[in-house]
C-alpha positions in Angstrom: -40.7 3.6 -62.2 -37.9 2.2 -64.7 -35.5 4.6 -63.8 -35.8 3.3 -60.3 -35.5 -0.5 -61.5 -32.6 0.7 -63.0 -30.9 2.0 -59.6 -27.6 -1.0 -58.7 -28.5 -2.4 -55.4 -27.0 -1.8 -52.3 -24.3 -3.8 -51.0 -25.1 -5.3 -47.1 -24.4 -2.8 -44.6 -21.4 -4.4 -43.1 -18.8 -3.7 -46.6 -20.2 -0.8 -45.9 -19.7 -0.1 -42.1 -16.0 -1.9 -42.8 -14.9 1.0 -45.2 -16.0 3.3 -43.2 -13.9 1.5 -40.1 -10.9 1.6 -43.0 -10.8 5.6 -43.3 -11.5 6.4 -39.4 -9.1 8.2 -38.1 -7.1 6.2 -36.1 -6.6 8.1 -32.9 -10.3 7.8 -32.1 -11.5 6.5 -29.1 -13.6 3.9 -28.8 -14.4 1.2 -26.0 -13.2 -1.2 -27.9 -10.0 -3.2 -25.8 -6.6 -2.3 -27.1 -4.2 -4.9 -27.8 -1.1 -3.2 -25.0 2.2 -3.2 -26.7 5.0 -5.2 -25.4 2.1 -7.2 -24.0 4.1 -10.5 -23.8 1.6 -14.1 -25.3 2.2 -17.5 -22.8 5.0 -18.8 -24.4 7.1 -15.2 -24.3 6.5 -14.9 -20.2 7.9 -18.4 -20.5 10.7 -17.9 -22.2 11.0 -14.6 -19.8 10.8 -15.9 -17.0 13.4 -19.1 -18.4 15.9 -16.4 -19.0 15.9 -14.5 -15.5 15.5 -17.2 -13.5 19.0 -18.4 -15.6 20.6 -14.8 -15.6 19.7 -14.8 -11.4 21.4 -18.1 -10.9 24.7 -17.1 -12.7 24.7 -13.8 -11.2 24.7 -12.4 -14.4 22.8 -8.9 -14.7 19.7 -8.7 -17.2 19.4 -5.7 -18.8 17.0 -6.5 -21.8 13.8 -5.6 -19.5 10.7 -6.9 -21.6 12.7 -6.5 -25.2 13.5 -10.1 -25.9 15.1 -11.3 -29.3 14.6 -9.7 -32.3 13.6 -6.5 -30.2 16.9 -6.3 -28.6 18.1 -6.4 -31.7 16.9 -4.3 -33.6 17.4 -1.4 -30.5 20.8 -2.3 -30.7 21.5 -1.6 -35.1 18.7 1.6 -34.5 21.3 2.8 -31.2 24.3 1.6 -33.2 23.1 3.3 -36.6 21.9 7.2 -34.8 24.1 9.8 -35.5 26.5 10.4 -32.2 25.4 14.0 -30.1 28.3 15.4 -30.6 28.2 15.3 -34.3 24.7 17.1 -34.4 25.2 20.7 -35.4 24.1 23.0 -32.9 21.1 25.6 -33.6 21.6 28.6 -34.6 20.8 31.7 -33.0 16.7 33.1 -33.5 16.3 29.7 -35.2 13.7 28.8 -32.8 13.2 26.6 -30.0 15.1 22.9 -30.9 12.4 20.3 -30.9 13.2 17.2 -28.2 14.6 14.3 -29.0 12.2 10.7 -29.4 12.6 9.1 -26.8 13.3 5.0 -27.2 11.7 4.1 -24.9 9.0 5.0 -21.9 10.8 8.5 -20.5 8.2 8.7 -17.7 10.2 5.2 -15.7 12.9 3.8 -17.6 15.2 0.9 -16.2 17.1 1.9 -13.2 20.6 0.4 -12.6 19.3 -1.9 -9.9 21.4 -5.1 -8.8 20.4 -7.3 -5.4 22.7 -7.5 -3.3 21.0 -10.4 -1.1 17.9 -11.5 0.5 16.4 -8.5 1.4 19.4 -5.8 0.2 19.1 -3.7 -2.9 22.1 -1.6 -5.1 20.5 1.7 -6.6 21.6 4.3 -8.9 19.9 7.2 -9.4 21.7 9.3 -12.5 21.4 13.5 -11.9 18.0 15.0 -11.1 16.6 11.6 -11.4 13.5 10.4 -9.8 11.5 7.0 -8.8 8.9 6.9 -7.5 7.8 3.8 -4.9 4.9 2.4 -3.4 5.8 0.0 0.2 8.3 0.6 2.7 12.3 -0.4 3.0 15.0 1.6 5.0 17.0 4.0 3.0 21.2 4.6 3.7 22.8 7.0 0.7 26.6 5.7 -0.1 27.6 8.6 -2.0 25.9 11.8 -3.1 22.9 13.0 -2.3 19.0 12.3 -2.3 15.8 13.3 -1.5 12.7 12.3 0.0 9.7 14.2 1.1 11.8 17.3 1.6 14.4 15.8 3.5 17.9 15.0 2.2 19.7 12.3 2.8 23.4 12.0 2.3 26.2 10.3 2.4 27.8 9.8 6.0 23.9 10.1 7.4 22.1 6.8 9.2 19.8 4.7 7.3 16.1 6.7 7.0 13.2 4.3 7.6 10.6 5.8 4.3 6.9 4.4 4.1 5.3 4.5 1.0 2.2 3.4 2.1 -0.8 3.2 -0.2 -3.8 5.6 2.3 -1.5 8.4 1.1 0.5 9.3 -2.2 3.5 7.8 -2.8 7.2 9.3 -2.3 9.8 9.4 -4.4 13.2 9.1 -4.2 15.1 12.3 -6.4 19.3 12.1 -6.7 19.7 15.8 -5.9 22.8 17.9 -7.4 26.0 17.6 -5.2 28.6 20.3 -5.3 31.6 18.6 -6.2 35.2 20.2 -7.1 36.5 20.7 -10.7 37.1 16.4 -10.4 37.2 14.4 -13.8 34.6 11.2 -13.9 37.9 9.4 -13.1 38.5 10.5 -10.0 34.7 10.7 -9.3 35.1 7.1 -9.7 38.0 6.1 -7.4 36.2 8.6 -3.8 32.8 6.3 -5.1 34.8 3.5 -4.8 36.3 3.7 -1.7 33.1 4.4 0.1 31.2 1.4 -0.9 34.6 -0.9 0.2 32.6 -1.0 3.6 29.4 -2.0 2.7 29.3 -3.9 -0.2 31.5 -6.7 -1.9 33.8 -6.5 -5.0 31.5 -8.2 -7.1 29.0 -5.6 -6.5 31.4 -2.9 -6.0 32.8 -3.4 -10.1 28.7 -3.8 -10.6 28.5 -0.1 -9.7 31.7 1.2 -11.1 30.3 -0.3 -14.3 27.4 1.3 -14.5 28.2 4.6 -12.9 28.2 8.3 -13.8 29.1 11.5 -12.9 27.3 13.1 -10.3 25.3 10.1 -10.1 24.0 8.7 -6.4 23.5 5.7 -4.9 21.6 4.3 -2.5 21.0 0.3 -0.6 17.7 -0.4 0.3 17.1 -2.7 2.4 13.9 -4.8 3.7 11.8 -3.5 6.8 9.9 -4.6 9.5 10.1 -2.3 13.0 7.5 -2.9 15.1 4.3 -0.6 13.3 4.5 -2.5 10.7 4.4 -6.0 12.9 1.8 -5.1 14.8 -0.1 -3.7 12.2 0.7 -6.1 10.1 -0.7 -8.9 12.5 -4.5 -7.7 12.6 -6.4 -9.2 9.1 -6.1 -7.3 6.4 -4.3 -3.9 7.5 -0.9 -5.9 5.9 -2.0 -4.2 2.6 -1.5 -0.5 4.4 2.5 -1.7 3.6 2.0 -4.0 1.1 -0.3 -4.8 -1.7 0.9 -7.8 -4.4 0.1 -6.9 -8.2 0.6 -9.3 -10.7 2.4 -7.7 -12.9 3.4 -9.5 -17.0 6.8 -7.2 -17.2 9.5 -8.9 -15.2 12.9 -7.5 -15.5 16.1 -7.6 -12.7 14.9 -4.0 -11.2 11.3 -5.8 -10.6 12.5 -8.9 -9.3 15.8 -6.9 -6.8 12.8 -4.4 -5.6 10.7 -7.2 -5.0 12.9 -8.6 -2.4 13.0 -5.2 -0.8 9.4 -5.1 -0.6 8.4 -2.1 -2.8 7.8 -1.5 -5.8 7.8 1.4 -8.7 5.3 3.1 -9.8 3.8 5.6 -12.0 5.0 9.6 -11.8 1.6 10.3 -11.7 1.4 8.4 -8.2 4.0 10.3 -6.9 3.6 13.4 -4.6 3.7 16.2 -6.9 3.2 19.7 -5.2 2.1 23.4 -7.0 4.4 26.1 -8.3 2.5 28.0 -5.1 3.0 25.4 -2.7 7.0 25.0 -3.9 6.9 29.2 -3.9 5.2 28.8 -0.4 8.0 26.2 0.9 11.0 27.8 -0.5 10.0 31.4 1.2 8.9 30.1 4.9 12.1 28.3 4.8 14.9 31.1 4.2 12.3 32.8 6.9 13.3 30.1 9.2 16.5 30.3 8.4 16.8 34.2 9.0 15.8 35.1 11.8 15.0 38.8 11.5 12.0 39.0 13.1 12.8 35.8 16.1 11.4 32.6 15.5 8.4 32.1 12.6 4.8 31.0 13.4 3.7 29.5 10.8 -0.5 28.8 10.7 -1.6 26.6 7.9 -5.6 26.7 7.4 -8.1 25.5 4.7 -10.9 23.4 4.4 -10.7 19.1 4.2 -8.8 17.0 2.1 -6.8 20.2 0.3 -3.1 18.9 1.7 -2.4 21.2 4.7 -1.1 17.5 6.4 1.4 16.7 3.3 2.2 20.1 3.7 2.9 20.5 6.8 5.0 16.8 6.7 7.1 18.7 4.2 7.9 21.7 5.7 9.0 20.4 8.7 11.7 18.1 6.4 12.2 21.0 4.5 13.3 22.5 7.8 15.2 20.2 9.6 17.7 19.6 6.3 19.2 23.8 7.9 17.8 23.8 11.8 18.1 21.2 13.8 15.0 21.7 15.7 11.2 22.4 14.9 8.2 22.7 17.0 4.8 21.6 16.1 1.4 22.5 17.4 -1.3 20.1 17.1 -5.0 22.2 16.8 -6.8 19.2 14.8 -8.7 17.0 17.4 -9.7 14.5 14.3 -6.6 14.1 12.1 -3.7 14.3 14.5 -0.1 14.2 13.3 2.2 12.8 15.9 -0.4 11.7 19.1 -3.5 9.7 18.9 -6.8 12.0 18.2 -8.5 13.9 20.4 -5.6 15.1 21.6 -4.3 19.1 21.3 0.0 18.6 22.1 2.9 20.6 21.5 6.1 19.0 19.9 9.8 19.6 19.5 11.1 17.1 16.7 14.7 16.5 15.2 13.6 14.1 12.9 12.6 13.3 9.6 9.1 12.8 8.8 8.8 10.2 6.0 5.5 8.6 6.4 1.7 9.0 7.5 0.9 10.0 10.9 0.1 6.2 12.2 4.3 5.6 11.5 5.5 8.4 13.3 4.2 7.8 17.0 5.8 10.8 19.2 6.2 12.3 22.9 4.9 15.5 23.0 6.4 18.4 24.7 2.5 19.2 26.2 -1.0 17.7 25.6 -4.2 18.1 26.6 -6.2 14.9 26.1 -9.6 16.4 24.5 -11.3 13.2 24.5 -13.4 13.8 21.1 -12.7 14.2 17.5 -14.0 17.8 17.0 -15.0 20.5 19.1 -18.5 21.3 17.7 -19.7 21.0 21.6 -17.7 23.1 23.5 -15.4 26.0 21.7 -14.7 27.0 25.1 -12.9 24.0 25.9 -10.9 24.4 22.8 -9.5 27.7 23.0 -8.6 27.3 26.8 -6.6 24.4 26.4 -4.8 26.0 22.9 -4.2 28.8 25.5 -2.2 26.0 28.2 -0.7 23.9 25.8 0.6 27.0 23.8 1.6 28.5 27.3 5.0 26.7 26.5 6.2 27.4 23.7 9.2 29.1 24.4 10.0 31.3 21.4 13.5 28.8 20.8 12.5 27.5 17.3 10.0 27.9 14.2 6.9 27.0 15.4 3.8 25.6 12.6 -0.1 25.4 13.3 -1.8 22.6 12.1 -5.5 23.9 11.8 -8.7 22.0 11.3 -11.1 22.2 8.2 -14.0 23.2 9.5 -14.0 26.4 8.3 -17.3 27.4 7.7 -19.7 28.9 10.2 -18.5 28.7 14.0 -15.6 26.6 12.6 -14.2 30.0 10.9 -14.6 32.2 13.8 -12.2 30.0 15.8 -9.8 30.0 13.2 -10.0 34.1 13.7 -9.4 33.5 17.8 -6.2 31.4 17.2 -5.2 33.7 14.8 -5.6 36.6 17.0 -4.5 34.8 20.2 -1.1 32.9 18.5 -0.1 35.6 16.1 1.3 34.1 13.5 4.5 35.9 11.4 2.3 33.5 8.8 -0.6 32.4 7.9 -0.9 29.9 5.2 -4.3 28.9 3.4 -5.0 26.4 0.9 -7.7 26.4 -1.8 -8.8 23.8 -4.2 -11.2 23.4 -7.3 -13.7 21.1 -5.1 -13.6 23.1 -1.8 -15.6 25.3 -0.3 -14.9 29.3 -0.6 -13.1 30.2 2.1 -12.6 33.9 2.4 -9.0 35.3 2.5 -7.4 35.6 6.3 -6.0 38.9 5.3 -4.6 40.6 8.3 -7.5 44.0 7.7 -10.2 41.1 7.0 -8.8 39.8 10.4 -9.1 43.2 12.2 -12.5 43.7 11.0 -14.1 40.1 11.9 -15.2 39.3 15.6 -14.2 35.8 16.4 -16.4 33.8 18.5 -14.3 34.6 21.9 -12.8 37.6 20.5 -13.6 41.3 19.7 -12.5 43.2 16.5 -10.2 45.8 17.0 -9.0 49.1 15.2 -5.5 49.1 14.6 -2.9 51.6 13.2 -0.6 51.1 10.8 2.4 49.1 11.2 1.0 48.9 15.0 -0.2 45.9 17.1 -2.6 45.7 19.1 -2.3 43.6 23.3 -4.4 41.2 24.0 -3.9 41.0 27.9 -6.2 38.3 28.8 -4.2 36.4 26.6 -0.6 37.1 26.8 -0.8 36.7 31.2 -0.7 32.9 30.5 2.5 32.6 28.2 5.8 32.3 29.0 8.4 33.5 27.7 12.7 33.6 27.3 14.2 35.8 30.4 15.0 38.2 27.7 12.0 39.1 26.7 10.3 39.4 29.9 10.4 42.9 29.7 9.8 43.9 26.7 5.8 44.0 26.2 4.4 41.3 23.3 2.3 42.6 20.3 0.2 41.1 17.5 1.3 42.7 14.6 -0.2 41.5 11.0 1.0 38.3 9.8 1.8 38.0 5.9 -1.0 35.9 4.2 0.7 33.2 1.4 -2.2 31.8 -0.5 -1.0 28.0 -1.3 -3.8 26.3 -4.1 -3.8 22.6 -4.2 -3.8 19.7 -7.1 -3.7 17.0 -4.5 -6.4 14.0 -6.4 -9.3 13.6 -3.2 -9.9 10.1 -2.5 -13.1 10.9 0.0 -16.4 12.8 -0.5 -18.9 13.1 1.5 -20.3 9.9 2.2 -17.4 8.2 2.9 -15.0 10.6 4.7 -16.4 10.0 8.4 -15.4 6.0 7.2 -11.9 7.4 5.9 -11.2 9.4 9.2 -12.4 6.6 11.2 -10.2 4.1 9.6 -7.2 7.0 9.9 -7.9 7.1 13.7 -7.9 3.5 14.6 -4.3 3.6 12.3 -2.9 5.8 14.9 -4.3 3.9 18.1 -2.7 1.2 16.4 0.5 3.0 15.8 0.7 4.7 19.5 -0.3 0.8 20.3 2.9 -0.7 18.9 5.4 0.8 21.0 4.0 -2.1 23.8 5.6 -4.3 21.9 9.6 -5.1 22.4 11.7 -3.5 19.6 14.3 -6.7 18.8 12.4 -8.7 16.2 10.2 -11.4 18.1 7.0 -13.0 17.4 3.7 -10.3 17.6 3.0 -10.8 21.3 -1.2 -10.1 21.7 -2.8 -7.4 24.7 -4.3 -9.8 26.4 -0.6 -12.0 27.0 1.2 -8.7 28.3 1.2 -8.2 31.7 -0.5 -5.0 32.8 -0.3 -2.6 35.7 -2.1 -2.1 38.6 -3.3 0.7 39.7 -6.0 0.8 43.4 -8.8 3.0 43.3 -8.2 5.3 45.1 -4.6 6.4 43.6 -7.1 7.5 40.7 -10.1 10.0 40.0 -12.2 9.2 37.3 -14.0 11.5 34.3 -16.6 11.1 31.2 -15.4 13.7 29.4 -17.9 13.6 26.1 -20.7 11.8 28.1 -22.8 12.1 31.5 -23.2 8.2 33.4 -24.8 7.6 36.1 -21.7 7.0 39.3 -23.8 3.6 39.4 -22.3 2.5 35.7 -18.7 4.5 36.0 -17.1 1.6 35.7 -18.8 -0.3 32.8 -17.8 2.7 30.9 -14.4 3.2 32.1 -13.9 -0.8 31.8 -12.4 -1.8 28.5 -11.7 1.6 26.5 -9.1 3.8 25.7 -8.3 6.4 28.6 -5.3 8.8 29.1 -3.2 9.4 32.0 -3.2 12.2 32.9 -2.1 14.4 36.0 -4.0 16.7 38.3 -2.8 18.8 40.7 -5.9 18.5 43.2 -4.7 16.0 46.0 -6.1 12.1 45.3 -4.9 10.5 47.8 -6.9 11.1 50.5 -9.4 8.9 50.0 -10.2 5.3 51.5 -11.5 3.1 48.7 -13.1 4.7 45.8 -13.5 5.1 42.8 -12.9 9.0 43.0 -14.7 10.6 40.7 -14.9 14.2 39.5 -17.5 16.8 39.1 -15.6 18.4 35.6 -13.1 17.8 33.0 -9.7 19.5 33.9 -7.6 20.8 31.4 -4.4 19.2 32.8 -1.2 17.7 31.8 -1.7 14.3 29.1 1.5 11.7 29.8 -0.2 8.7 27.6 -2.6 6.7 26.7 -3.1 3.3 27.6 -6.4 0.7 27.8 -8.3 -0.5 30.6 -8.4 -4.2 30.1 -10.0 -5.3 33.6 -11.3 -4.0 36.7 -11.0 -6.2 39.7 -13.9 -5.6 42.1 -12.2 -7.8 45.0 -9.0 -6.3 45.0 -10.4 -3.1 43.9 -7.6 -2.7 41.3 -7.7 -1.3 37.5 -5.6 -2.9 35.5 -4.2 -0.6 32.4 -1.8 -1.9 29.1 0.3 0.9 28.4 3.7 1.9 26.9 4.0 5.1 28.9 7.3 4.0 31.0 6.8 3.7 34.9 8.9 6.9 36.5 6.4 8.3 34.2 3.3 6.2 35.5 4.4 7.2 38.8 3.2 11.0 38.8 -0.7 9.7 37.0 -3.2 10.3 39.2 -5.9 11.0 36.6 -8.4 9.0 34.3 -10.2 10.4 31.6 -12.0 8.8 29.0 -13.5 10.2 25.6 -14.7 9.3 23.1 -11.9 7.6 21.2 -12.6 4.2 21.4 -10.2 1.1 20.9 -10.5 -0.1 16.9 -12.6 -3.1 16.4 -10.1 -5.2 15.6 -8.1 -5.4 18.5 -11.3 -7.7 20.1 -12.5 -9.4 17.0 -8.9 -10.4 16.0 -7.4 -11.5 19.1 -5.1 -14.4 19.1 -5.8 -17.4 21.2 -8.9 -17.2 23.3 -11.4 -19.8 21.7 -15.6 -19.1 22.2 -17.1 -16.1 23.0 -14.6 -12.8 22.5 -13.9 -10.8 25.8 -15.9 -7.3 25.5 -17.7 -8.4 22.5 -21.6 -8.6 22.7 -24.6 -8.2 20.2 -26.9 -7.2 23.5 -26.1 -3.6 23.9 -28.6 -2.4 25.9 -29.1 1.3 24.1 -31.2 2.5 27.5 -28.5 2.4 30.2 -27.8 6.1 31.3 -24.6 7.5 29.2 -25.5 4.6 26.1 -26.1 5.4 23.1 -26.6 3.7 19.6 -23.5 4.7 18.2 -20.9 4.1 21.0 -19.3 6.8 22.1 -21.3 9.5 20.9 -23.2 12.6 23.0 -27.3 11.7 23.4 -28.8 14.8 21.3 -31.2 16.5 23.9 -33.9 19.0 23.2 -32.0 21.3 25.1 -29.1 20.9 23.2 -31.3 21.8 19.4 -29.6 25.1 18.6 -32.9 27.4 18.5 -31.7 29.9 16.0 -32.4 27.0 12.9 -35.8 28.9 12.0 -35.6 26.9 9.0 -35.0 22.9 9.8 -33.4 21.0 7.0 -35.1 17.2 6.1 -34.0 13.9 7.9 -31.8 12.9 4.9 -29.9 15.8 4.9 -26.6 16.2 6.4 -24.2 19.5 6.5 -20.3 18.2 5.6 -17.9 21.1 7.0 
């Protein structure tokens, strides 16, 4: 007991905790909020804002960024005291790798020479091999050198390009490309650049550009962009954030102010589009195969699970091919996420312009298109295959063909993909996979040859020889020099690409994301109704529709069985496909004319049936299709693709009750459903092969 009384008393736990904290390594992560380096206080922000306004008013250039006062002086002293590169001795051979020099600032995002030319215009100098990831939209013109955007090279003298780096997809990057120059001195390069800039910039701006000029740099002009697509989509509440977002920042400098006037902002490098080595290798090999044309024009089929980067790869490949060839053909087989048309279509397009944005920014007129009417083919596989066969018959094999497929690669979706590989006979198959994607068997030529599809059977093939499909080759059209030779479906070359795209979608929110993208594609198509001149956006109810008599067109509801007495209710205020069938419908006196089956016919475009006049028996159709093509339309197809809700709910002008919007919806009507546009499930349609049904909370995701 005496010994225990003589023991020294322990101090409070607080002091021991402080001592332990002092010896803790400084790199241990904790949940405490740490003060960021370079963050300015209120007085510093006020001083910086005042200096920036003074510099902007006097026309001077502000290069200090967020470094003020003593920080700038310390940076200049450290730069002056640093030894020059010429004075450093060269490393001896065999002495090991030379360590990289320590960067004086954030090497990932250095401040680029940017100058504001006026309201909505900025001049940027990109040093050689330098990149600029950004978000927003702008019009880019290359005045000197070469830059690359999304795989497409923009050189001096080319027309301006509209670039859309939206917040719904990965941000784009403007990269300076090393352009080949003859043996010229820096003085000769500056003289050549000054001559090219004379017709675009003022004397003061040219002097600033020559002051910041470096050999092999690229000079671009960024301008504020306001196209009909941007104006129309931004007119609806909440959708303007798709193109631009206001993000508050404390590091305000001349670059930030100049880019803000254009409508873009700089992003971190990790947020930009980054392709893997396997994707870059596949792009290089496909571009070389398209230029050589040793075995004819290549047919590239891109497949893989959902959200692995197939569409991004297709856009990048199109831009890469357009750098060396004048056009590329594109076959769209994905009904839910189409690239150049509204959803629910299978189309063939001839692409001659680069693709520098998401699908809703480049809606184009196809060479041949069929309106399937639904975003999925799970209810009618045979019609899906027949439509692809019909559209593919228009391919003339005069340009490389890129085939986009669905992300449904399990069960029947995999068998459909095997049918497509056999029917289209691609020369290259690019198969995507990722760490988050489901298992998919490797589509080697041997695997495709030995597996049965839904509508094709496996056939044994001799080595280095193909097999013929007479039931499919009958519908193909070829050039005159190719008609005499038989068509052989030979084996393809498989190219496996591992994707590392950040996936924002999950099994729960995938359908909502896809629905938003489909609505944006419909809005992008409807933006063609606006005039090209920059005027105030007119609401859709303020535009003059076409009047179509009942007896001039036939009607068909593709996704559901509707009673003839309710057919006009289904057509009114719906998204309709304007089609051309071979049958003559002019022999009927009154109408409406109803079709018993859904025809496989050409679709010339789309429109909105914004009203039906029962007294005069007229449809009021609002469409951007030109009148000379509307004269050949004799069929209206209504599918499961609906008009976005914002078109009805956010109409400008009407007050009180909104037309076509109601909460009193009778789901007991024939053809109606709790989910508008969805086919009602009947007992006869239930698959009998499922011996063990899933629980009611289980939802299978393909």
